[in-house]
Each structure stands twice: as structure tokens, then as C-alpha cells.
DRENDO-1510 file (C-alpha; in Angstrom, 1 decimal, always signed):
<recs>
REC; n; res; u; v; w
REC; 1; UNK; +10.1; -54.3; -34.0 .
REC; 2; UNK; +12.4; -51.3; -33.3 .
REC; 3; UNK; +13.8; -49.7; -36.4 .
REC; 4; UNK; +16.7; -47.2; -36.8 .
REC; 5; UNK; +15.2; -44.2; -38.6 .
REC; 6; UNK; +16.1; -41.1; -36.5 .
REC; 7; UNK; +14.7; -38.7; -39.1 .
REC; 8; UNK; +11.2; -40.4; -39.1 .
REC; 9; UNK; +11.4; -40.7; -35.3 .
REC; 10; UNK; +12.0; -36.9; -34.9 .
REC; 11; UNK; +9.2; -36.1; -37.3 .
REC; 12; UNK; +6.8; -38.3; -35.3 .
REC; 13; UNK; +8.0; -36.8; -32.0 .
REC; 14; UNK; +7.3; -33.2; -33.4 .
REC; 15; UNK; +3.9; -34.4; -34.5 .
REC; 16; UNK; +3.3; -35.8; -31.1 .
REC; 17; UNK; +4.1; -32.5; -29.4 .
REC; 18; UNK; +1.8; -30.7; -31.8 .
REC; 19; UNK; -1.1; -33.0; -30.9 .
REC; 20; UNK; -0.4; -32.8; -27.2 .
REC; 21; UNK; -0.3; -29.0; -27.4 .
REC; 22; UNK; -3.7; -28.9; -29.1 .
REC; 23; UNK; -4.9; -31.3; -26.3 .
REC; 24; UNK; -3.7; -28.9; -23.7 .
REC; 25; UNK; -5.5; -26.0; -25.3 .
REC; 26; UNK; -8.8; -27.9; -25.4 .
REC; 27; UNK; -8.2; -29.0; -21.8 .
REC; 28; UNK; -7.8; -25.4; -20.8 .
REC; 29; UNK; -11.0; -24.4; -22.5 .
REC; 30; UNK; -13.0; -27.3; -20.9 .
REC; 31; UNK; -11.4; -27.0; -17.5 .
REC; 32; UNK; -12.3; -23.3; -17.3 .
REC; 33; UNK; -16.0; -24.2; -18.0 .
REC; 34; UNK; -16.7; -27.5; -16.4 .
REC; 35; UNK; -15.4; -29.4; -13.3 .
REC; 36; UNK; -11.8; -30.5; -14.1 .
REC; 37; UNK; -12.3; -33.9; -12.4 .
REC; 38; UNK; -15.2; -34.7; -14.8 .
REC; 39; UNK; -13.1; -33.6; -17.8 .
REC; 40; UNK; -10.2; -35.8; -16.8 .
REC; 41; UNK; -12.5; -38.8; -16.1 .
REC; 42; UNK; -14.1; -38.7; -19.6 .
REC; 43; UNK; -10.7; -38.4; -21.1 .
REC; 44; UNK; -9.5; -41.5; -19.2 .
REC; 45; UNK; -12.6; -43.5; -20.3 .
REC; 46; UNK; -11.4; -43.2; -23.9 .
REC; 47; UNK; -7.7; -43.6; -23.0 .
REC; 48; UNK; -8.4; -46.8; -21.1 .
REC; 49; UNK; -10.3; -48.2; -24.1 .
REC; 50; UNK; -7.3; -47.3; -26.2 .
REC; 51; UNK; -4.7; -49.0; -24.0 .
REC; 52; UNK; -6.9; -52.2; -23.7 .
REC; 53; UNK; -7.2; -52.3; -27.5 .
REC; 54; UNK; -3.5; -51.7; -27.9 .
REC; 55; UNK; -2.6; -54.5; -25.4 .
REC; 56; UNK; -4.9; -56.9; -27.1 .
REC; 57; UNK; -3.1; -56.4; -30.5 .
REC; 58; UNK; +0.2; -57.5; -29.1 .
REC; 59; UNK; +1.7; -60.9; -29.9 .
REC; 60; UNK; +0.8; -63.6; -27.4 .
REC; 61; UNK; -2.1; -63.7; -25.0 .
REC; 62; UNK; -3.7; -60.6; -23.5 .
REC; 63; UNK; -3.2; -62.1; -20.1 .
REC; 64; UNK; +0.6; -62.5; -20.7 .
REC; 65; UNK; +0.8; -59.0; -22.1 .
REC; 66; UNK; -0.7; -57.3; -19.0 .
REC; 67; UNK; +0.7; -59.7; -16.3 .
REC; 68; UNK; +2.9; -58.0; -13.8 .
REC; 69; UNK; +4.5; -58.8; -10.4 .
REC; 70; UNK; +4.5; -55.1; -9.5 .
REC; 71; UNK; +0.7; -54.4; -9.6 .
REC; 72; UNK; +0.8; -52.0; -6.7 .
REC; 73; UNK; +3.5; -49.9; -8.2 .
REC; 74; UNK; +1.8; -50.0; -11.7 .
REC; 75; UNK; -1.5; -48.8; -10.2 .
REC; 76; UNK; +0.4; -46.1; -8.3 .
REC; 77; UNK; +1.9; -44.9; -11.5 .
REC; 78; UNK; -1.6; -44.7; -13.1 .
REC; 79; UNK; -3.0; -42.9; -10.1 .
REC; 80; UNK; -0.1; -40.5; -10.1 .
REC; 81; UNK; -0.3; -39.6; -13.8 .
REC; 82; UNK; -4.1; -39.0; -13.5 .
REC; 83; UNK; -3.6; -36.7; -10.6 .
REC; 84; UNK; -0.8; -34.9; -12.4 .
REC; 85; UNK; -3.1; -34.3; -15.4 .
REC; 86; UNK; -5.7; -32.9; -13.1 .
REC; 87; UNK; -3.2; -30.5; -11.5 .
REC; 88; UNK; -1.8; -29.5; -14.9 .
REC; 89; UNK; -5.2; -28.6; -16.2 .
REC; 90; UNK; -5.9; -26.5; -13.1 .
REC; 91; UNK; -2.6; -24.7; -13.8 .
REC; 92; UNK; -3.6; -24.1; -17.4 .
REC; 93; UNK; -6.8; -22.4; -16.2 .
REC; 94; UNK; -5.4; -20.3; -13.3 .
REC; 95; UNK; -1.8; -19.6; -14.5 .
REC; 96; UNK; -2.0; -20.0; -18.3 .
REC; 97; UNK; -0.5; -22.3; -20.8 .
REC; 98; UNK; +2.7; -20.5; -21.4 .
REC; 99; UNK; +3.9; -20.1; -17.8 .
REC; 100; UNK; +2.7; -23.6; -16.9 .
REC; 101; UNK; +4.7; -25.2; -19.7 .
REC; 102; UNK; +7.7; -22.9; -19.0 .
REC; 103; UNK; +7.8; -24.4; -15.4 .
REC; 104; UNK; +6.8; -27.9; -16.5 .
REC; 105; UNK; +9.8; -28.0; -18.8 .
REC; 106; UNK; +11.9; -28.6; -15.7 .
REC; 107; UNK; +10.6; -32.1; -15.2 .
REC; 108; UNK; +13.5; -33.9; -17.0 .
REC; 109; UNK; +15.9; -32.2; -14.7 .
REC; 110; UNK; +13.8; -33.3; -11.7 .
REC; 111; UNK; +13.9; -36.9; -13.0 .
REC; 112; UNK; +17.7; -36.7; -13.4 .
REC; 113; UNK; +18.0; -35.3; -9.8 .
REC; 114; UNK; +15.7; -38.0; -8.4 .
REC; 115; UNK; +17.3; -40.9; -10.3 .
REC; 116; UNK; +20.4; -40.8; -8.1 .
REC; 117; UNK; +18.8; -41.4; -4.7 .
REC; 118; UNK; +15.8; -43.4; -5.8 .
REC; 119; UNK; +17.2; -45.5; -8.7 .
REC; 120; UNK; +20.9; -45.6; -7.7 .
REC; 121; UNK; +22.0; -44.0; -11.0 .
REC; 122; UNK; +25.3; -42.2; -11.1 .
REC; 123; UNK; +24.9; -38.5; -11.8 .
REC; 124; UNK; +28.1; -36.7; -12.8 .
REC; 125; UNK; +29.0; -33.2; -11.8 .
REC; 126; UNK; +28.2; -31.8; -15.3 .
REC; 127; UNK; +24.6; -33.0; -15.0 .
REC; 128; UNK; +24.3; -31.7; -11.4 .
REC; 129; UNK; +25.5; -28.4; -12.7 .
REC; 130; UNK; +22.9; -28.4; -15.5 .
REC; 131; UNK; +20.2; -29.3; -12.9 .
REC; 132; UNK; +21.3; -26.3; -10.8 .
REC; 133; UNK; +21.3; -24.0; -13.8 .
REC; 134; UNK; +17.9; -25.3; -14.9 .
REC; 135; UNK; +16.4; -24.6; -11.5 .
REC; 136; UNK; +17.8; -21.1; -11.6 .
REC; 137; UNK; +15.9; -20.7; -14.9 .
REC; 138; UNK; +12.7; -22.0; -13.2 .
REC; 139; UNK; +13.2; -19.4; -10.4 .
REC; 140; UNK; +13.4; -16.7; -13.1 .
REC; 141; UNK; +10.0; -17.9; -14.4 .
REC; 142; UNK; +8.5; -18.1; -10.9 .
REC; 143; UNK; +10.0; -14.7; -9.8 .
REC; 144; UNK; +9.7; -15.4; -6.0 .
REC; 145; UNK; +9.9; -12.2; -4.0 .
REC; 146; UNK; +8.8; -10.1; -6.9 .
REC; 147; UNK; +5.5; -8.2; -6.9 .
REC; 148; UNK; +4.4; -10.2; -10.0 .
REC; 149; UNK; +4.8; -13.6; -8.3 .
REC; 150; UNK; +1.7; -15.7; -8.7 .
REC; 151; UNK; +0.9; -18.4; -6.1 .
REC; 152; UNK; -0.7; -20.4; -8.9 .
REC; 153; UNK; +2.8; -21.0; -10.1 .
REC; 154; UNK; +3.1; -23.5; -7.3 .
REC; 155; UNK; +0.4; -25.6; -9.0 .
REC; 156; UNK; +2.7; -25.9; -12.1 .
REC; 157; UNK; +5.6; -26.8; -9.9 .
REC; 158; UNK; +3.5; -29.5; -8.2 .
REC; 159; UNK; +2.6; -30.8; -11.7 .
REC; 160; UNK; +6.2; -31.1; -12.8 .
REC; 161; UNK; +7.2; -32.8; -9.5 .
REC; 162; UNK; +4.4; -35.3; -9.9 .
REC; 163; UNK; +5.3; -36.1; -13.5 .
REC; 164; UNK; +8.9; -36.5; -12.4 .
REC; 165; UNK; +7.9; -39.0; -9.7 .
REC; 166; UNK; +5.8; -40.8; -12.4 .
REC; 167; UNK; +8.9; -40.9; -14.6 .
REC; 168; UNK; +11.0; -42.4; -11.8 .
REC; 169; UNK; +8.4; -45.1; -11.1 .
REC; 170; UNK; +8.3; -45.8; -14.8 .
REC; 171; UNK; +12.0; -46.4; -14.9 .
REC; 172; UNK; +11.8; -48.6; -11.8 .
REC; 173; UNK; +9.0; -50.9; -13.1 .
REC; 174; UNK; +10.7; -51.1; -16.5 .
REC; 175; UNK; +13.4; -53.3; -14.8 .
REC; 176; UNK; +10.8; -56.1; -14.8 .
REC; 177; UNK; +7.9; -55.2; -17.0 .
REC; 178; UNK; +7.6; -54.5; -20.7 .
REC; 179; UNK; +6.6; -51.0; -21.9 .
REC; 180; UNK; +3.2; -52.3; -23.2 .
REC; 181; UNK; +2.5; -53.7; -19.7 .
REC; 182; UNK; +3.2; -50.4; -18.1 .
REC; 183; UNK; +1.2; -48.5; -20.7 .
REC; 184; UNK; -1.8; -50.7; -20.0 .
REC; 185; UNK; -1.7; -50.3; -16.3 .
REC; 186; UNK; -1.2; -46.5; -16.7 .
REC; 187; UNK; -4.6; -46.3; -18.3 .
REC; 188; UNK; -6.3; -48.8; -16.0 .
REC; 189; UNK; -5.0; -47.1; -12.8 .
REC; 190; UNK; -6.0; -43.7; -14.1 .
REC; 191; UNK; -9.5; -44.7; -15.1 .
REC; 192; UNK; -10.2; -46.3; -11.7 .
REC; 193; UNK; -9.1; -43.2; -9.8 .
REC; 194; UNK; -10.8; -40.6; -12.0 .
REC; 195; UNK; -14.1; -42.6; -12.3 .
REC; 196; UNK; -14.3; -43.1; -8.5 .
REC; 197; UNK; -14.0; -39.4; -7.9 .
REC; 198; UNK; -15.2; -37.7; -11.2 .
REC; 199; UNK; -18.6; -39.4; -11.4 .
REC; 200; UNK; -19.7; -37.3; -8.4 .
REC; 201; UNK; -18.9; -34.1; -10.3 .
REC; 202; UNK; -20.9; -34.9; -13.4 .
REC; 203; UNK; -22.6; -32.0; -15.1 .
REC; 204; UNK; -24.2; -31.6; -18.6 .
REC; 205; UNK; -22.2; -30.2; -21.5 .
REC; 206; UNK; -23.3; -28.1; -24.4 .
REC; 207; UNK; -23.3; -29.7; -27.8 .
REC; 208; UNK; -20.3; -27.7; -28.9 .
REC; 209; UNK; -18.3; -28.6; -25.8 .
REC; 210; UNK; -19.3; -32.2; -26.2 .
REC; 211; UNK; -17.6; -32.0; -29.6 .
REC; 212; UNK; -14.5; -30.5; -28.0 .
REC; 213; UNK; -14.5; -33.3; -25.4 .
REC; 214; UNK; -14.6; -35.9; -28.2 .
REC; 215; UNK; -11.7; -34.2; -29.9 .
REC; 216; UNK; -9.8; -34.1; -26.6 .
REC; 217; UNK; -10.3; -37.9; -26.3 .
REC; 218; UNK; -9.2; -38.6; -29.8 .
REC; 219; UNK; -6.1; -36.3; -29.5 .
REC; 220; UNK; -5.1; -38.1; -26.3 .
REC; 221; UNK; -5.1; -41.5; -28.0 .
REC; 222; UNK; -3.5; -40.1; -31.2 .
REC; 223; UNK; -0.8; -38.4; -29.3 .
REC; 224; UNK; +0.2; -41.6; -27.4 .
REC; 225; UNK; +0.0; -43.6; -30.7 .
REC; 226; UNK; +2.4; -41.2; -32.4 .
REC; 227; UNK; +4.7; -41.3; -29.3 .
REC; 228; UNK; +4.7; -45.1; -29.4 .
REC; 229; UNK; +5.6; -45.0; -33.1 .
REC; 230; UNK; +8.3; -42.5; -32.6 .
REC; 231; UNK; +10.0; -44.7; -30.0 .
REC; 232; UNK; +9.5; -47.7; -32.3 .
REC; 233; UNK; +11.5; -46.2; -35.2 .
REC; 234; UNK; +14.2; -44.4; -33.3 .
REC; 235; UNK; +16.0; -44.5; -30.0 .
REC; 236; UNK; +14.5; -42.5; -27.2 .
REC; 237; UNK; +17.7; -40.5; -26.7 .
REC; 238; UNK; +17.5; -39.3; -30.3 .
REC; 239; UNK; +13.9; -38.1; -30.3 .
REC; 240; UNK; +13.4; -37.0; -26.6 .
REC; 241; UNK; +15.0; -33.6; -27.0 .
REC; 242; UNK; +12.4; -32.7; -29.6 .
REC; 243; UNK; +9.7; -33.0; -27.0 .
REC; 244; UNK; +10.4; -29.4; -26.2 .
REC; 245; UNK; +8.6; -28.4; -29.4 .
REC; 246; UNK; +5.5; -28.7; -27.3 .
REC; 247; UNK; +6.5; -25.5; -25.5 .
REC; 248; UNK; +6.7; -23.8; -28.8 .
REC; 249; UNK; +3.3; -25.0; -30.1 .
REC; 250; UNK; +1.6; -24.3; -26.8 .
REC; 251; UNK; +3.0; -20.7; -26.7 .
REC; 252; UNK; +1.7; -20.0; -30.2 .
REC; 253; UNK; -1.7; -21.4; -29.3 .
REC; 254; UNK; -1.8; -19.5; -26.0 .
REC; 255; UNK; -0.9; -16.2; -27.7 .
REC; 256; UNK; -3.3; -16.6; -30.7 .
REC; 257; UNK; -6.3; -18.3; -29.2 .
REC; 258; UNK; -6.3; -17.4; -25.5 .
REC; 259; UNK; -4.7; -14.0; -25.7 .
REC; 260; UNK; -2.0; -14.7; -23.2 .
REC; 261; UNK; +1.1; -12.6; -23.0 .
REC; 262; UNK; +4.7; -13.7; -22.9 .
REC; 263; UNK; +6.9; -11.9; -20.3 .
REC; 264; UNK; +10.6; -11.4; -20.9 .
REC; 265; UNK; +11.4; -13.3; -17.7 .
REC; 266; UNK; +9.3; -16.2; -18.8 .
REC; 267; UNK; +11.2; -16.4; -22.2 .
REC; 268; UNK; +14.6; -16.1; -20.4 .
REC; 269; UNK; +13.8; -18.6; -17.7 .
REC; 270; UNK; +12.2; -21.1; -20.1 .
REC; 271; UNK; +15.2; -20.8; -22.4 .
REC; 272; UNK; +17.6; -21.6; -19.5 .
REC; 273; UNK; +15.5; -24.6; -18.4 .
REC; 274; UNK; +15.2; -26.0; -21.9 .
REC; 275; UNK; +19.0; -25.5; -22.5 .
REC; 276; UNK; +19.8; -27.3; -19.3 .
REC; 277; UNK; +17.4; -30.1; -20.1 .
REC; 278; UNK; +19.0; -30.6; -23.6 .
REC; 279; UNK; +22.4; -30.7; -22.0 .
REC; 280; UNK; +21.4; -33.4; -19.6 .
REC; 281; UNK; +19.9; -35.4; -22.5 .
REC; 282; UNK; +23.2; -35.1; -24.4 .
REC; 283; UNK; +25.3; -36.1; -21.3 .
REC; 284; UNK; +23.1; -39.1; -20.7 .
REC; 285; UNK; +23.6; -40.1; -24.4 .
REC; 286; UNK; +27.4; -39.6; -24.1 .
REC; 287; UNK; +27.5; -41.6; -20.9 .
REC; 288; UNK; +25.5; -44.4; -22.4 .
REC; 289; UNK; +27.7; -44.6; -25.5 .
REC; 290; UNK; +30.8; -44.7; -23.3 .
REC; 291; UNK; +29.4; -47.5; -21.2 .
REC; 292; UNK; +28.5; -49.5; -24.4 .
REC; 293; UNK; +32.1; -49.1; -25.7 .
REC; 294; UNK; +33.6; -50.3; -22.4 .
REC; 295; UNK; +31.3; -53.3; -22.4 .
REC; 296; UNK; +32.3; -54.2; -25.9 .
REC; 297; UNK; +36.0; -54.0; -25.0 .
REC; 298; UNK; +35.6; -56.2; -21.9 .
REC; 299; UNK; +36.6; -59.8; -22.8 .
REC; 300; UNK; +34.1; -62.5; -21.8 .
REC; 301; UNK; +35.0; -64.4; -18.6 .
REC; 302; UNK; +36.2; -67.9; -19.2 .
REC; 303; UNK; +34.2; -70.7; -17.7 .
REC; 304; UNK; +35.7; -72.1; -14.4 .
</recs>
């Protein structure tokens, strides 16, 4: 049952971003040593077991919980997220955690931009302006035309676009399916895709890295569990802005553990992107509150 405890929801969201940041650091380590497809496949084996167990604990029958009339779209969502994780880890390895996340932070703006043409949502001029400003910030991070531009940055852009497309599909299927149903098929679709491909890239791991792989699997399940709990105790609009804490935690991890450097342009561009994203969150919340007030003031229609 959904509660109304924004403070607890915010704390859970911050904890979620910390766990996901640690997960990204482990993914970077393992992805730089072993085939990325195998790493993602093993991660999805554990994740699929988690979503099956979670769906089985819901009220009602398991079949009713996972039943959907949009199986093709649900599987496509799962495939898309698995592919996005693969691309993201490649970006961690070749570009680094800091720059990848600075670019990836633009995905909420991409979702807002795509929601108009694909979902029929009305996007006001203020949010369009925020989207434009956010993409200027992303260009500052990318530095196209500069001598320091890295073509690996395009991998991070692809990751953000893929996650935005996944977000759009998630909103679309939510019109008919429950969140737990979508969560289940996200894991099932991902494990089918990664197992079909990743099994061909199997290679032995050292004992130490097997331990890191186990921690990666656990943090993946723990992160999603904390996210679910955050959304159970507070509204998404209240906790979602705090998801940007992941950029902070990832940057600290990258600087301390991996010896990455933080360029001034990356800090500036990421700051602009995050500010634009926070503004769009705020505008969406204002618009939703206004719509709710208008609905409450509209008198019910009399029966004919």
C-alpha cells in the first residue's frame, strides 16, 4: 500500500542511488576484465530470480500478477533495458564513470521530449526551453569540434537514448499493466536476450572476481528493492529529483578508486543538465497539481 512519507522516500531514493553507484563501479571493473555480455548475463540470472520471487509474493495468483495483453511490448522493454545496460558498461570502460553519467543525466530530458510525439503528452514552452538548455549542457560535456572530443562519448549518448526509449515504453504499457507486471517482464525479457547471446562468451573468472560478481548481483536486486520501497512510501515526483545523487556518488567512486579526473567542462555541462532536469521535474509536478485542482472543481455531469 502506498504511504505518504516523503522524508523516508527521499532517504530510500538516496540509498538507492548509492547502491546503484557501487554497482556501476563493480560493472566497470568486471567489464574491463571479462566479456561484457557474460557479465550482464550473469547479472540478469540473479535479477530474473529476484523479479520472479517478487511477483510470487504479490496478492492474488502468480498468473494474474504477470498476465499482460502487451507481451510483445513488455518483452521489447526487457530487451531494450538489457541492451542499454550492456552499452552503459562499455561506456564505463572506454569513457569512464564520470563522463558517462554526466551525459546519461540527460535521459529525463529525452523522455520529456519524446513523450510529446509518442505518448501525446502536452509539453509546455518552459519545459521545451529546459530541454534545449539541457542539451546545450550535454554538448559542453561532449565538446564536439574540440581536440579533446572522444568518440566513445557517443556510446554514452546511445545509452541515454536507449534508456529514454525504455522509459517511454514503460509509460505506455503502464496504461494497461500494473507496475509489478512490467517489473516481472523487464527481468524475463532481459534474461532471455542476455542468455541467448552471453552464453557464447563464457570465460572463467578468478575467485576474487567471482566474489565481485556475486556482490554485483546482490546490489542489483538490493537497488531495485530500495527503489520499489521508495516509490511505495512517497510519490515519484517527490523522490525522483534525488536520483541525481547517483552522479555525486559515482564521481566520488571514480575519483578515489579508478583515478579518473573531472574536467571543468564536465562539471559545468553536468550542472546545466541536472538543473534542466530538476526544472522539468518541478514543472511536471506543478502541471499535475494544476490538473488535479481543475478536476476537483469540475462538477460531476448529471445523468441523462
